[in-house]
N, C-alpha and C positions, 0 to 999 in steps of 0.2 A: 615855581621852580625856584631855589636856592641864587641869591646875586655873586655870584661865583668874582664878577670886577672888583669885589670890595674883599675877598675874600683872604684873612691873613692868620697864617696859623699860628701868629705869638699873638694871636686876639681872638681865641676862640670864646666859646660860652659855652654855656651850660646845657643848652639843647644839640651842642652839636657833640659833646659829650655822650649825652643817652642815645641819640644818632646820629653818626653823622654820614649814614648812605644816603641819603637824599645830596647831599652836600658835596658825597664821592662822586656819583653818578654823574654828574653836572661838570663835576671838575674834570672826568676822565673823558668825559664825549665834548668835550669845550677846551679845555686849558689841559690837557695830560702834565703837561711839565709847566706846572704853573708856580712864577714867578711872586716871592713876601717880599712887603717894603723894605726890609733889612738885606735885598740879595741872596738870600736862601732859593731852593725849588723845591718843588713839592709834587711828588708822582705818584700816578695815582690807577697806571696802567698793569699790567702783567708784568709783558714783556720788557719795558724800562724798567721796573722793579731788579728785575731780574740780569738784567745786562750790568745794571750797576752792582748788585751783588758778588758777581761772578768773575769781575775785573778786578784783577790786581794791583789794576791803578788808581781805585777806589779805595782811600783812605779808611781806616776805624779811629787812631790815634788823634784825640780830643782834649790836648796840651792845651791848645788856643784857647780854643772853644771853651775850655771848662775853665779857665784860667777868665777869663771875660766874664764868665758866668756864676763862678762860686766866688771868684779870689785864691787867698790863700788859705786854706780851712781844712776840716775832718772831709768834708764830702771832697773835694777837692783831690785828697792825697788816696781816697778809697777807688774813684771812679777814673783816677790818670796810670796806676797802679793797677788795674785788673784787668784779666784777661780781655774782655769783649770790646771796651777802649784800645786796642791796641795791635802793632801789626807785627810781625816778623821785621826782626829774628825772635824778640821777644814774647811775642805772640807765641812763635813755632814753640820754645822752653817751656811755655806752661801750660799749653798743650798738651803735649810729648807725657811729660809727669803725670796729667790725670787720666790721659787718655785710655792707659791699660786698667783701669779702673769701671769703662764701660765699653769693652767687647760684647759683642754679643752671648759670647760666652759666660761673660762674669756675670753679666746681667740676666741670663738665664739662672743663677745658683741664686739670684733674689727672690724670683716669683714665687717660692713656698711661703718666702717671709711675706711677702705684699700680702698674697690671700691669707696669710692666718691675721697680721692686721686688719684688712678688709673684714672677714669674719667678725672681729671680735668688735670693731664697732656698727657692725651692722646685727650685733646683738644688741652692743647698746642702743644704738635707732630702734631698734624693737620696744627697748625695754620703758623711753621714753614716750615714743608712740606722735609725740609733736615735737619738733625740734626746729634751730635754726641749720639748716643742712650743711652752710659753709660752716660756720664755727665748732658746728660738733661731728662733723664728719669729712667736708673736703678740706681742710688744714688741717689734719691732723693726721691724715695716710701719707704725703710727701715730707713733712715735718719728720716724723717718726723715721720714713725710709732714708732720708739726706741726713740729717742726726746720727743714724748708726751707720751712717756712712764715711763720715766725719768723727765721730765719736764724741759729740757733742749729748753733755749730762743729761740726764732726765728735768733736771731743774731748773733749767733755762731754757727748754721747748716752746715750751708756753708763750715765750715773747718775739719766740721767731718772727711772726706773722708781723707784728709790733712794729719790730725792726725794719724788719724788708721792706713795710710800707712807707714809712718814714726816707729810707734810704734813695726808694726807687723813685717815690713823687717829685724827689727834687729832681729828677730828669726830663720831668715837663715842659713843654715850651715855654709856659711863662710861671711862674714859683713865687709866691708870697715872701715875705721875710720869713712869718711863721711858721712857713713849711719848710726854709732854710734850714732855721734855730734846733727844729724837732731831727732832719736828716744827719746834722753835724752832731747832735747827742746820742742819737741812735749810731753814730760810727765811731765814737768815742766808748762808747759804752760796750760796743759789741765788740771794738779792737781788744779793750782790757780781756774780758775775757777770754776771747781767742790766746791771744799772749799767754794768760797762764796755764790754758789747757798746752798749748805748742811746746811750754816748756815742759810741764808734767810729763808728755809724749816723747817729747826727745830724752828725758830724763830714763825713761821707766818703757821702751819698745816691748813689747808683746806681743807682734804679730797677729793679733786676734782680728778676725774678720770686720768685726767692731772698729773702724777709723781707719779703716785699709787707706783708703782717698787719701787722710788724713798725713798719713806713713809716709803713701807717694811723692807729697808734696814736701815735708820737713826730709826724707833721706835719698829723694830721688834727685838724680843728675841728668841734664843733655847737654851732650859735645861738653865735655866738664862745666858746665853751666848750674850753680845751685841759686835755690831762693835767696832772698834776704829773708829776713824777721819782720820786715815791712810788707815786701812780697808776699811772703806767705801768710800773712794775717789779712792782708785785703784779698787776697783770691781766695782765703775762704769764706769769706761774706760776701764774696760772687756769687759764688757756689751755693751756698746757702738758701740765699737770693733767690738764684736761678733755679735751684733746685724743688724747691716749694713754694713758692709765690704763683710761679705762672700755674700749675699743676693745680694747685688752689682754684684758680679761676678759672682752667681747664675741666675741671669735674664740676663746678658749680653752675658757668657756662651751659656745659653738655646739660644738665639736670634742666635748666630755666629753657634752653634750646628743644627739649621734649614736652615740657610743660607749655609751650607756644606752638606745637605743632603738635597736638593730640594723636592723630594720622598716624604721623612716625613714633611715637611711644606706642600705639599700638601694635605698629609694624615689628617695632621690636621685640615688644614682650612675646610675640606669636613665633617669631622667626630668630632669636638669640644670636644665631650665625652670624647677622648682621654686624657685631659689633665692632670690628676692625673697620670694615668702610664706616659706619656710623662713626667714630670716633676722627675720622679723617673729617667728615662733613662737618662736626663738632667744632672743631680748629681752624676750617676755612670761614664759616659761618659766624662764629663768635672768638676769632685768634686773640689766643692772651694779653700778645705783644700786637699794637695795633699801627705803630711807627717805628722806625729803624732811621740809623743815621748814617753817612757818609760824606767825604770829604775828598773832592776830586782832584787828584796827585796828578793828573791829565786832564787834555779836555775829554769829551763823551757825547758820541751822536746818539741822541735819542728820536723818538718817535714822531717831534714836531720840531729837531734841531737839535745844533749845539751846546753844551754844556761846558762853559770855558773853566778851567783848570786854578783852584783854588775857589770853586763855589761850596758853599755846605748844602749839600742834600739830603732832605726828608723821602724815605720811602713810606707808601700807605699801605703798607700791610694789608691792613684792613679793605681798601680800594683793590690791589692785584686779587685777592681772594675773591672779587665776585665779580670781574671781568670779563663782562659779557662775549669776549673774543675767546675767552680761552673756557668760561663755565656756562654750558648752555642752563637759560632760565635761573639765575646766577641769585637771585634773591628768596627761592624756593629752597626749603630742606630737604635734600632726597640722601636717606642715609644709606644707600645703593649704589649712590652716585660711583662712577668709574667710566676714565680714568680721573682722578682728581688729585690737580696739580697744583694744590697748596701751597704755601712759602709762610706757615706759620712759623715754622724753627729755622729762618733764613735759610740759606744755602752759599755755594762756596765755602772759603777758607773759612767762614767763623758762623758755619753752619753747627747747629745747635748741639753739643757733646751728650747733652741728657735726653737728646729725641726720641732713642728707643728705650729711658726708663721711662719717661710719660706716659708714653705708647701703654707698655703694659699696666702700670697703674690706673691710666683711665677704660683700658678693657676688662683689668680687671675688677675696677672701684665698679662702675656704671654697669656693668654688663651685669654683676650680680646683685646691685641695689634692684636693678629693675626687677630681674626675676625673681626676689627674695618677695617685695612689696610692688606686685601687681596693681596695686587700688593706692599706690604713691599721688599727692597731690599737693599741687601749690595751700599754704592755709595760713595767708598773710602778704603783706607788699614787700616786693625783695625792694633791696636798695645797691644800686650799683656805684662801682668805687670812682669816686670824684677825678680822673685822671685820666688825662689824650693821649698817654703813649700807652696804658695799659687797659684795658678791658678784664672787667673783672663784677663780683657780686662783693657786696658787704655780709647781708645779708640774705636767706633765702628761707623763710618759714615753711615748715611742710606737715602735713601728717600724713602718715602710715598706712593708715584706714578709713 
């Protein structure tokens, strides 16, 4: 059993990144509101995480925290300007401007486009026979979709994951100088590309479906408030990161989970109607986002006591999603599991705007991949994303026959 008395989220090792669950199970059972040496707390119970996410007194603003972590640099500008690390009223303004493009009716219009992209990618998969599922399939679909929504030219799309991993990697609890430098360089280059694109669309609005989300940000307003150029650029970067990196990981994790659970793979092959509940189960057992954060704006009472105002809170989404008080036999993968109260997309006012889109992409991509290639198998050693905050694969070799 892991020694949780010395556990420090800011000093985790590669073994925890590879498989955090033995430690998370021990923490959840023995110390569910674990205090780290720096004074922050790490929550591993579902009810505690849910209470934090649903309380408006738990804040997302990271000006002070990121000031200490990054200093004055492009990463600080990006992460303190983007939607996810802000609270109302700014959060409300940006979310309202984006939300119109993510309604169920609007997203339903994207299903034919998603299906077409998936079918074209599967044709390429068949031609290749052997491939890296992450780079040749999982990352291409969401990149094409979010790039279409934001009007990103094809010439820039191949670098989106490189930019995203560099920027998101800087959010890990402990970050090396090398990772900080890569993140700052990515924000700087990404910002220059988007500034040019925004200037062009502002001068030449065309009302086309491609770039509709970008147009909403450029030309929209909420209660008379429009976005500055800096706010536009940084929230576009956030949308591009959120819109493709987590979906890339979701698809790769889903296929890896099927390989690890051949009985569930066979069940999905035999009964493809389970794809919707299967996607929820993949999100539960391998959530792309593993750790969330809040700042306690007021005291909050959790399962083992009160966390005082001013405390920095880490929420273990991975831990919450395997809480035996909520999920029967939580380490077992069951693609028919109902109900499934997984919180991969968070909840509360910061619930992921793109959750419905991600589910559509996953349902179509995994459903068609499995049915078209019933003999799909792992064909080499997979590589895990070397981050604690995010869970995904950087490589998954497969063969289709």
